[in-house]
N, C-alpha and C positions, 0 to 999 in steps of 0.2 A: 258200419260206415267208416271210411278211412279218416285219419287225422286231417289230411289235406281237404277231403271233402267237407268235414265238419267245420273247419276254419273258413272255407269258402262260404258255405251256407250261413255261418254267422256274420260274416262281412256284408253278405248280400242283405241280410236282415237289418244290418245296422244302417246300410246305405237306403234302405226303404224308409227307416223311422226318420233319418236326418232328411230325406226328401220331402216327407209328410209335415215336418215341423216347420212352422211359418218363419221366415226370415226375420232377424231382429232389426226392426227399422231404426232409423236415425232418429235421436230425440229432436222434436221441435223445440228449439230454444224459445221461441217467440210465442208459445201457447198461452202465456198468462199476460202477455203484453199489456200495459196501462196498470198494472198492479203496483201497488206500494207496500213493501215489507218494512216493519219496524223492528230494528235490532237492538239489543242491549248490550254493550260491550264495556269491559273495562280498560283503563289506560294502560299502555304498553307502547314499546318502541314501533312494534310490528303494526300498530294501527295506521300511522302515518306512512311507514315503509312498504306496507303491502295492502291491508284491507282498504283504505280509501281509493288508491288508484285501481284496484281491482273491482271496487264497487261501481265506479265509474264506467269502467270497461264491460262489467256484467250488464249495466243499464244500455249501453250501446248495442250489445250482442242480443239481448232478450226483450228489451223494452221494459223491464222490471226495475223499478227504482228501490234502492236500498236506504231508508232513512236511519243513520247511526246515531245512537246516543251513546256517547263515550264519557263516562266518569270514573272516579278513583274506585278501586275494587270494592271497598266497603260500602261505598254509596250505591253503587250499581247492583250489589247483591241485595242490599236492603229494598230497592226499587223493584227488582225482579221479584223479590219475596211477597211484596204488596201486591203487585199485579197478577202474579200466579195464585196466591190465596185468594184473590178476589175473581179469579176466573176471567180476567179481562182479556177480550178478544183482539185488543190493540197490540198486544205483544206477540210477535211471531217468532223471531229468531233469538235464542239465549246463548250467549257465551258463557262458559263454565269450566272449571276444573273439576272433574269427577271424583278426584281423591280429595277435594275439599268439601263440597256441597252435592255431590252425587248421590250419595246414599239418602240423605234428607229429601231431596226432589223426586228420587225414585220411589221411595216409601210413601211419599205424598201422592203419587200418580201424576204429577205435574207435567211430566214430559211425555212427548208422543212416541209410539212404537215406530221405528224407522224402517223396520224390515219389509212391510208391504211396498212403501216407495222403493226402497233398493232392488226389489224383486220385479218392478214394474218396468218393462222395456220402454215404455212411453216417456219416462221420467228420468231413467237412469243409463248412461252411455254403456254400449257393449262392451268396451275395454275397461270399465271402471275398476274391476278387479279387487272388491274389498270382501274379505281381509287379506286377500293373497299378497297385495303389494305393501302391506303395512308392517312395520317393524314391530318386533315383539314386545319390546318395552312399552311402545304405545298402546298396544292391544290389552297389555296388563290392566290399563286403566279402564277400558271400554265397560266393564261390568264390575261394579263395586259390590253390589248384593248377588250373592249366588242364585243364579235363575233369573235375574232381571231381564227384560227384553232389552233389544238394541235400540237405545233411546238416544244415542250421540255418536257422532262421528269425530274420533281423535284426529286432529289435523297437524298438531305441532308439539314437539318435545322439547320443552325448555330446560334441559337439564340444569341440575345445581352442579357447576364445576368450579374449579379453582383457577381464576384468573391470575397470571403471574406477570411481573416485569421482566421480560427477558433481558432488558439492559442492565438491571441491578444485579440479577443473577450472574451476568457474565463480568461485570465490572468487580464483583467482589469474590467471584469464583465459588459460589454457593451451589451446593448440590440440589438440582431440582427433585423434590421429594416424591418419593413413591410410596412411603410409609408415614403414619401419622407422627412417629417419633422424629422423623426428617423433617417433617412440616414443621413442627415446634421448634426445631434447631434453626431452620431457616428463617422462622418468623424472628427469632432472638437476634440472629446475625444481621438481619436486614431491618431492625428498628434502629433508625439511624439519627444520631445527633450530629448534625453537619457543622454546626457552630459553637458547641461545647457550652451551651447555656442551659444543659440539663432537660431540655424539651426537644423530643425527636422532631425533626423535620420531616422524616418519612417513618411511617409505623409498618411492622413487619406483616400484619394480618388484619383484615376488617371483614366483618360478617355482621349479620342481624343480631342485635342485642336487646331488641325492644318487644317485651311481652309475648303475645301469641304468634306475632310474626316470625319469631325465632324458629317455630317449629319447621316450616320449610326448609331453611337452610341447615338447621340442626339434624335433621333425618338421616342424611348420609353418614354423619359421625355416630349416631346412634347405632344404625345397622353395622356399620365398620367395627363397632366395638362388641358386636354380638348380641347388642340389645334390641328392644322393639317396642312399639307402642302398647301391644296387647299380647296375650298368651291364651292358650286354650287349656284347661285343665282336663285330667283324664276322662270326666264326664261331659266333655264338650263345652263347658261353660267358658265364656269369654271374660277374662279379667285383665286389669291393667298389668303392665310388666315393667313400668317405669321405676319401680322400687328394686328391681333385681341388681346384682352386684355389676353386670356388663352395663346396664342403662345408668347407673349412678357414675360408673367409670367414663361414659360419655359425657354426662353432665358436667363432671369435674374438669374434663379435658377440655370441653368447649369453653366453659366458664373462663378457665386459666388463660386460654388463648387471647380472649376479649380484654380481659382484665389487664393482663401483662404487656400485650402487644398491639392494642388498637387505641385509637384515639377516644377519649371520654364521650364525644359525640355519637358513638356507636351504641351507647345505652339509650339513646333517643331517636336517633334518625332512621328513616324507613329505606326501603332498597333503593328507590331512585337518589336519594341524597348520599348513600353509600357508594353507589356507581359514580356520582358525580365527583365525590372525595378522590376515588381512585383514578378518575379521569383526569384530576387536576394534579396528579403525581404525589398524593398524599400517603398511599400505601403501596407495598411491594406486593402483596398477594389480597385477591378479593374473593371471597367464597360466595357466589352469586349465580343467578340464572345466566346461561350463556349466551343470551340475545344482548345482554348489557356491553357485550365486546363491541357492538356497532357504536356505542357511545365513545368507549375508550380508544376506537380506531378512527374516530371522526376528527379530521385535523382543524375543523371550524370550531369544535366544542371540547378538545381534549389536547392536553400538553404531552401525552405520551403516545400519540398516533403512531403507529409502526413500531412501538415498543413491547406491545402485549399480547399474550396469546392465552389459551386455556389448556390445562390438563385435567385429568380425573382427580377428584379428591382421593387422597392417598389411602391405601389399605390400612386396616387396624387389626387388632387382635381377632376380630371376628371376620376379616376377610375385607373384600371390597364389592360394595353394592351401590352402583351410581343410583342416584336420586332423581327420577325422572317426573316432575309434576306437570303432566300434560294438559293441553287445553283443547276442548271439544266445542263442537257447534250442535246445538239441539233445537227441537221445534215445541214451542208452548202447546199443551194439550188443548188449550182453548182458542188457538189461532183460527180465524177464519179464511187464512190463505196457506193452508198446509203444504198443498202440492207445489205452489210457487216458492214456498220458502225451502221445501226439498230441493227444488231446481236450483236455487240459489247454493245451498250446500253442496249438492253434487257437481255445480259448476265451478265452485271455488276448491274443491279437492280433486279435480281432474289432475292428470298426471303433469300437462304441461303449465297449468296454472300454479301448482305447487312448487315447480321447478323455478317459476318466477319469484316465489317467496324465498326459495331456497338460496336463491343468487342473491337476494337482498338481506343475507344473514339471519334469516328467520329459519331455525332448524325444523324441518318438515318430518311427519311420519311416513311418507312414501319411500320405500326402498329405492324406487327408481328415480327419485330426486336426487338421491346421494350418488346413485352410479351412472348418471347421464354424463356422457363426455362433455357436454356444454357446461357442466357445473364445476366451478373452482372456488374451493373454500377460502376465506377470509386470511387464514394461516393454515399451515400443514396440521398443527396440533389442534387448532379449533375444530377442523373437519374430523380428525381421528377420534377426539374425545367425544364430540356430540354425537356421532354415528355409533360409537360403542355404547353410550349411554342410552341412545334410543333404542338400540337393538337389545340391550341386556338388563336395562335399568329396572328398578322397583318403582312402581307408579304408586306409593304410598307415602307420598311426602308429608301428609298430615296425619293424625290419628284417625283412620276412618270410622266414623260413627254417626249417627242420627243427630246427636247433640254436639256437632262439630266444633261451634263456637266455644262451647264450655269446655271441651276436651282440650281445645288449643290454649285456652287460657289456663288451664290447670297445668299443662306442661309448661306454659310460659313462665309461670310462677317458679318452678323448679330451676329454669335458666336463670331467672332474676337472682335468686340466690346463691347459685353457682358463680355467677359473675361478681356481685356484689360482697358476699361473704367468702366464699370459696372453701371453706372448711369442710372436710368429709362429713363430719357429724351434722352439721346445718344442712347440707345437701341430702343426706339420708333421711333426716326428720322430715324434710319438706317433701321428698319423693314419697315417703310412706303415706303421709298426709293426703297427698294430691292423688295418688294410686288408689287409695280407699275411696276417695270421692269419685274417681272416673269408674271403678267397679260398680259402685252403687248406682251411677248414673246409667250405665249399660244396662243393668237389671231393670231399671225404671222404663227405659226408652225402646229397647230392642227386641222385646219378646217375639220369639217365633222368626227371627231374621239371622240370616248366615252371611255375615260381611267376608267377602273375599280378601284375601291379604292381610289377615291379622298379623302373621309373621311373614317373613320373605322366603318361605318355603318354596315359592313357584319361581324363584329368580336363580339366575346361574352366577355362582361367585366368580369375579374375574381371577385369571391366573396372572402371574408377575409379568408375563412376556406382554399380556394384553393391557396391563397397568402402565408399563412403561412406553407402549407404542406411541402415544403423542408426544412424549419427550424426544423419542428417536426420531420421528418425524420432523422435528423442529431443529434437529442437530444440537440439542442441549444435553444429551445424556453422557458427556465427558466431563461436564462441570463438577467441581468439588473432588476430583479424583487426584 
């Protein structure tokens, strides 16, 4: 048989198969009309900016009401734990950060396997395109434990970026940093005592300095120094890596920045308070989740509206690895409304709905949301840095483990010593102590489990051109030269 005849026969066979396959029907969005879903969410800017308006619209289009309970992160996590442990059928939709508690909830079997719903043409739109339309950094988070089922849909990549006051960098002609050494130099130059009373009116740097909360913002500095939360020994054993030279370098650097260039309040304030201080014009740089730009740019709530943007956290001795603590939606294993809950997740994560979130300055995980011609980023640098982080970032902002709370507390204790004492010897002693505790805890709680992302081996290190892309996009690349 000739090649042409072979191809013709193959084409005819394929056409027969396609003709025999049933056409994928449109999803009936009103098939669960009258259902009420209970959703547990933690407080964030995007709740009012996107989730509440979309819940109202979802009800109009589907007849399904979403009853949202919104509490501070610690409070809602405790409530989720109680309801899941008690197999409470009243909890339907769960918001979570997989790198924070995904391992714990997965190991306990509390989250529904979503693959059957994703594959069901009566529940998932034909053009949904998961995971094809999802950015790489987002997908790094989806499975915390190797081999786990698809039990969450990642929707938002709230990258830890460096917010900078463009006006101050321009006024004082300070180089916008692409390296950690340049970041410290900029922090020093932009800690400004305007009236000569010995107390700065503007501090050069602001970031989390309060216990376990520091882990989320510290992670980028850890990876960029070449450190990591954990490492694997030759026999495959998972042990803490926080007492390595590279990790201790990171603790020393981060502690020094907060001790020397941040207000004392950084030792006790939480992320919302830090964002408010930055919006009030009290800091030249803020290391924080990129959705806080919405507060800084709000003329009704900020003194620096139009004067701020974001760039990638600068590269360190270990390279540049953006930190992307993504947020997911999941379904409780014990929900009595699982199909309706999936319909809500599928509806919320459609291309056109996520584009609306994107335009509300909520960084989304769909590639098409970034590339849509209708999308215009809040600032050129915000768009560049957020997109790069979402595409290439490491989604292990916290030390992924079953005993996640204790691990974060342990790492937070090292940060506390690095800020309050600062001596190399004190940091090394605390790191050795906490690393031993963490290694022991892994052995006690994680038998037979393989956590993905113990080290950032799956991530792509950014090159210098990509590192500086947001700065060039904003036209700030000539400062300080």
